[in-house]
C-alpha positions in Angstrom: 13.3 -18.2 15.2 16.0 -18.1 12.5 16.9 -15.6 9.9 15.0 -16.9 6.6 18.4 -16.1 4.7 21.6 -17.2 6.8 19.7 -19.2 9.6 21.3 -17.1 12.5 19.1 -16.6 15.8 16.7 -14.1 16.1 15.0 -12.5 19.1 11.9 -12.3 17.4 10.3 -13.7 14.1 10.2 -10.4 12.3 13.4 -9.3 13.7 16.4 -7.7 11.6 19.3 -9.9 11.6 22.4 -8.3 12.2 24.6 -11.2 10.9 23.5 -11.0 7.0 21.5 -7.5 7.4 18.4 -9.2 6.0 15.1 -7.7 6.9 13.0 -10.5 8.2 9.7 -8.7 8.4 7.4 -8.6 5.4 6.2 -5.3 6.7 4.0 -3.5 9.2 0.7 -1.8 10.3 -0.3 0.3 12.7 -4.0 0.3 14.3 -5.3 3.3 16.3 -8.7 2.7 18.5 -10.2 3.7 21.8 -7.2 5.1 23.4 -5.1 2.2 22.3 -2.3 1.9 19.7 -1.8 -1.8 17.9 1.4 -2.4 16.1 1.8 -5.6 14.0 4.9 -6.9 12.3 4.1 -9.6 9.7 6.5 -11.9 8.8 6.3 -14.9 6.1 4.6 -17.3 9.1 3.4 -15.2 11.9 3.0 -12.1 13.6 4.9 -10.2 15.9 2.1 -8.0 18.0 2.2 -5.2 20.3 -0.4 -2.9 22.1 0.0 0.2 24.2 -2.1 2.0 26.3 -2.5 5.8 25.6 -3.6 8.6 28.1 -4.9 11.8 27.9 -2.7 14.7 29.1 -3.0 18.1 28.4 0.3 18.2 26.4 0.1 14.6 24.7 3.1 13.7 26.2 1.7 10.2 26.9 0.5 10.2 23.2 3.8 11.1 21.9 6.0 8.8 23.7 3.8 5.7 22.6 4.2 6.8 18.7 8.1 7.5 19.3 8.5 3.8 20.4 6.4 2.6 17.8 8.9 4.6 15.1 11.8 3.0 17.0 10.5 -0.4 16.8 9.7 0.1 13.0 13.1 1.5 12.4 15.0 -1.3 14.5 13.2 -3.7 11.9 14.7 -1.7 8.9 11.4 -1.3 7.4 10.7 1.9 5.6 7.0 1.7 4.9 3.7 1.5 7.4 0.1 1.1 6.7 -2.0 2.9 9.1 -5.6 2.1 10.2 -8.3 2.7 12.9 -11.7 2.5 14.2 -12.8 5.5 11.8 -11.5 7.5 9.6 -10.6 10.7 12.2 -8.1 8.0 14.3 -6.3 6.6 11.3 -5.5 9.9 10.2 -4.3 11.3 13.8 -2.1 8.2 13.8 -0.7 8.7 10.6 0.3 12.2 11.5 2.1 11.2 14.5 3.6 8.7 12.6 5.0 11.1 10.1 6.0 13.7 12.8 8.2 11.6 15.1 9.8 9.0 12.4 13.5 8.7 12.8 14.1 7.8 9.3 12.7 8.0 5.6 9.3 6.4 6.2 6.3 5.9 4.0 2.8 6.1 5.6 0.1 4.5 4.0 -3.5 5.3 4.9 -6.0 2.5 4.5 -9.8 2.0 5.3 -10.8 2.1 8.8 -11.5 -1.7 10.4 -13.6 -2.9 13.0 -10.8 -4.2 15.0 -7.6 -4.9 15.5 -7.7 -8.1 14.4 -9.5 -7.6 11.3 -6.6 -5.3 10.1 -3.9 -7.5 11.5 -5.3 -10.5 9.0 -5.9 -8.0 5.7 -2.5 -6.7 6.0 -1.3 -10.2 6.7 -2.8 -11.3 3.5 -1.9 -8.4 1.8 1.9 -8.6 2.4 2.1 -11.8 1.8 0.6 -11.9 -1.4 2.6 -8.9 -2.4 5.7 -11.2 -1.4 4.9 -13.8 -4.0 4.7 -11.5 -6.9 7.3 -11.0 -9.5 8.7 -8.0 -10.4 9.2 -5.6 -13.6 12.1 -4.2 -14.2 11.4 -1.8 -16.6 11.1 2.3 -17.5 7.5 3.1 -16.9 6.9 4.8 -20.0 7.9 1.4 -22.3 5.4 -0.1 -20.1 2.6 2.1 -21.9 1.3 0.7 -25.7 -1.1 -0.7 -27.4 -3.4 -0.5 -30.5 -4.8 3.2 -29.5 -2.0 5.6 -29.2 -4.2 8.3 -28.2 -4.6 8.7 -24.4 -7.5 11.5 -23.3 -6.8 13.7 -20.3 -3.5 15.5 -22.4 -1.0 15.3 -20.3 -2.6 14.7 -16.8 -3.8 11.6 -18.6 -0.4 10.5 -19.2 0.7 11.4 -15.9 -2.3 8.9 -14.5 -0.9 6.3 -16.3 2.7 7.1 -15.8 1.9 6.7 -12.0 0.4 3.2 -12.8 3.3 2.0 -14.9 5.5 3.0 -12.3 4.6 0.0 -9.9 7.1 -3.0 -10.2 4.0 -5.2 -10.6 2.4 -4.0 -13.8 3.9 -5.5 -16.5 1.7 -3.5 -19.7 -0.6 -0.8 -19.5 -2.9 -1.0 -23.0 -5.2 2.3 -23.5 -8.4 0.9 -25.5 -11.3 2.7 -27.4 -12.8 6.0 -26.6 -16.6 6.6 -25.6 -18.8 9.7 -25.7 -20.6 9.7 -22.2 -22.8 12.6 -23.7 -22.7 14.4 -20.5 -19.7 15.9 -19.4 -18.5 15.4 -16.0 -16.8 17.5 -13.6 -13.6 16.9 -11.5 -10.9 17.2 -14.1 -8.8 14.3 -15.4 -9.9 11.3 -13.4 -8.6 7.6 -13.6 -10.8 4.4 -12.0 -9.8 1.1 -11.3 -12.7 -1.2 -11.6 -11.7 -4.5 -11.0 -9.4 -7.3 -11.4 -10.3 -10.5 -13.6 -9.7 -14.0 -13.2 -6.1 -13.7 -14.4 -5.0 -11.0 -12.0 -5.1 -8.0 -14.7 -7.0 -4.8 -13.6 -9.7 -2.9 -15.9 -9.8 0.5 -15.5 -11.4 3.7 -16.8 -9.8 7.1 -17.8 -12.2 10.1 -17.6 -12.2 13.7 -19.0 -15.1 15.3 -19.4 -17.8 13.3 -21.5 -15.0 11.2 -23.0 -14.4 7.8 -21.5 -11.4 5.3 -22.2 -10.7 1.8 -21.4 -7.8 0.9 -19.7 -6.5 -2.6 -19.4 -3.6 -3.3 -16.7 -1.6 -6.2 -17.4 -0.1 -7.3 -13.8 2.3 -10.1 -12.5 -0.5 -11.6 -11.0 -1.6 -14.8 -11.5 -5.3 -15.0 -9.9 -8.2 -12.6 -9.4 -7.1 -12.7 -5.4 -3.6 -11.7 -6.2 -4.9 -8.7 -8.6 -7.0 -7.5 -5.9 -4.1 -7.1 -3.9 -2.0 -5.5 -7.0 -5.2 -3.0 -7.2 -4.9 -1.7 -3.7 -1.2 -1.0 -4.3 -2.3 0.7 -7.6 -4.9 2.8 -5.1 -2.0 4.1 -3.4 0.3 5.2 -6.3 -2.7 7.3 -7.6 -3.6 9.0 -3.9 
């Protein structure tokens, strides 16, 4: 196991290189199920896995100790983001709250859907992180990415804010507001943005909703296929959360 940059020998395949300061892990994930915690570090080739038993006690000392150990391992890899899941919504939310409370550095906690097993979760985040690592990045101000033939954006300031959230993503090249249609029946819930699907070129279709008005939005991404576009869509869902 060697560093992908300098070739120095590493103790594990996803270890941080102390020789050149390279982060060799693409990312990590935590899965919580039935008093057992699973920690996965995804590398370009392969995965580094750990599992821990969590015992019930009156003051939750066992649980705190395990989550503190996980937070330390994430810090050792120099990762600033962790994806969290579990067998159900309750489990993944509990795991996310614990990681936030015991984190030893500024760590972004991303909550994903529940999965049936740790293996299913591991495979999903590995696919996501490896696809993400191959995508090109765009270095532009969010406001410079928004534009097209239709300059009006429904929802006023709230609508513009939602598009700016998407434009802040480094995998978005351009956001093109489309035509505005009237649905006839006003829908409550304020201004909303819904990401619908990725096309075969990796671009994403979305709709902006404000009452009875609906506006089509095209998001041009750096993805080059429907599969890559779907991974970008998941990232953008996180920007909207």
